[in-house]
VOGULO-534829 format. One record per atom (N, C-alpha, C): x, y, z. Coordinates in steps of 0.001 Angstrom, whole numbers, plus 500000, padded with zeros to 6 digits. Each point is the difference from the previous one (the first is absolute). Example, Ala and Ser with C-alpha at 12.3 -4.5 7.8 and 13.67 -1.06 7.14 Angstrom:
<marmis>
513190494310507800/499110501190500000/500900501200500000/499650501050499280/500820501190500060/499230501090500730/
</marmis>
This chain:
<marmis>
978001474136701542/499887498676499377/498690499919499174/498819500607500649/498827499867499118/500104500794498632/500745501063500077/500133500785498751/500937499119499053/500939499302500252/500792499260499220/499197498825499460/499128499372500786/498984498952499497/499124500518499056/499467501185500207/499132500691499020/500712500288498651/501209500380500097/500786500280498830/500255498640499255/500314498942500751/500070498764499396/498740499465499183/498944500060500707/498752499702499421/499701500655498707/500343501411500077/499795500861498908/500888499555498784/501284499738500278/500954499556498952/499462498773499462/499592499097500666/499555498613499570/498795500184499048/499121500861500507/498725500282499275/500299500691498651/500913501036500006/500438500644498849/500646498953498955/500950499152500529/500614499021499139/499018499016499377/499113499564500905/498872499021499477/499087500634498927/499700501332500111/499158500673498972/500711500260498721/501368499790499954/500735500252498822/500389498592499230/499390498851500661/500275498751499325/499056499828498842/500308499240499057/499088499697498804/498678499375500543/499006500148499140/498666499453500478/500010498598500477/500624499161499323/500014498574500433/500589499870501330/501075500631500271/500719499778501283/499137500671501084/499446501067499850/499073500639500875/498834499087500329/499292499426498991/499044499005500188/500507498760500980/501140499498499657/500566498885500744/500132500471501475/500561501074500135/500350500640501375/498689500282500784/499035500517499236/498723500262500623/499259498757500401/500054498902499271/499368498788500357/500760499406501157/501302500074500055/500692499308501147/499691500786501244/499930501320499927/499724500789501189/498576499650500467/498984499959499144/498582499492500255/500026498754500748/500779499062499317/500122498667500436/500391500018501502/500893500799500344/500604500035501369/498996500498500991/499031500705499480/498905500601500901/498913499011500273/499913498973499001/498625499080500042/500291499097500965/498733499547500492/500027498767500834/499184498949499253/500959499117499288/499439499007499252/499149499023500444/499959499797501414/499123499108500651/498449500468499746/499840501273499771/498627500452499790/499534499785498534/500796499718499044/499729499642498686/499486498688499777/499081499826499149/499529498623499611/501147499395499062/499991498638499860/500953499472499068/499776500475498640/498761500268499664/499663500355498557/500603501526499867/499799500925500836/500640501270499879/501499499820499931/500712499314500812/501292499772500019/500498499605498655/499358499015499276/500281499516498893/499864501191498769/498923500690500060/499772501120499135/501019501020500076/500329500393501336/501106501056500182/501360499448499309/500272498750500233/501371499460499520/499922500116498486/498825499544499420/499806500120498471/500357501377499504/499315500960500623/500152501334499572/501412500497500059/500661499656501152/501401500465500257/500841499405498923/499781498731499669/500824499288499060/499701500650498603/498829500360499599/499878500533498619/500616501420500024/500046500670501030/500842501294500013/501346499693499879/500601499118500763/501430499624499934/500376499383498614/499156499228499425/500615499469498651/499471500844498743/499326501087500330/499694500939498899/498697499600499178/499282499237500484/498732499615499261/498862500895500525/500156500763501046/498943500860500492/499899501210499149/498954500569499738/499933501315499313/499831500990501179/501021500798500147/499999500915501002/499387501276499614/499201500701500816/499393501357499580/500507501086500968/500427501079499324/500557501002500888/498828500578500732/500459500703501140/498967500771500932/499285500989499159/500755500771499216/499318500967499090/498894499412499277/500266498920499277/499032499344499032/498817499447500873/500207499626501197/498907499415500846/499088501103500341/500632501222500423/499362501260500265/499045500474498820/500658499887498820/499359500401498760/498787499293499768/500101498552500166/498916499181499843/498894500078500947/500206500246501280/499016500218500958/499347501233499745/500706501226499798/499304501109499621/499107499981498848/500461499214498941/499017499904498886/498730499079500228/500303499037500853/498796499170500416/499095500749500944/500557500863500810/499103500779500910/499244501054499230/500678500522498976/499351501073499096/498875499427499276/500210498728499476/499016499335499325/498806499642500731/500229499532501289/499042499645500911/499129501285500331/500623501047500188/499221501273500376/499189500428498883/500471499655498744/499163500519498907/498780499116499881/500055498708500354/498695499219500029/499065500300500995/500521500726501200/498897500375501079/499151501172499680/
</marmis>
């Protein structure tokens, strides 16, 4: 039984990773929401999170790939090290 469950999770993960970026983002947001205890969040944070989710869903958010974020961080770190 544990093996079939592990296979199921692996299949779900593989399928999810092959979704288009927007769909993966929505799925990730939904999964993260399911883990959050909203009672610990202030009303301001709840509003901000909803605003960000809506901007992703309606296409107004500028999404940056993981690779681009890594590139920018590395460049910033390199620049910071040069100043030291």
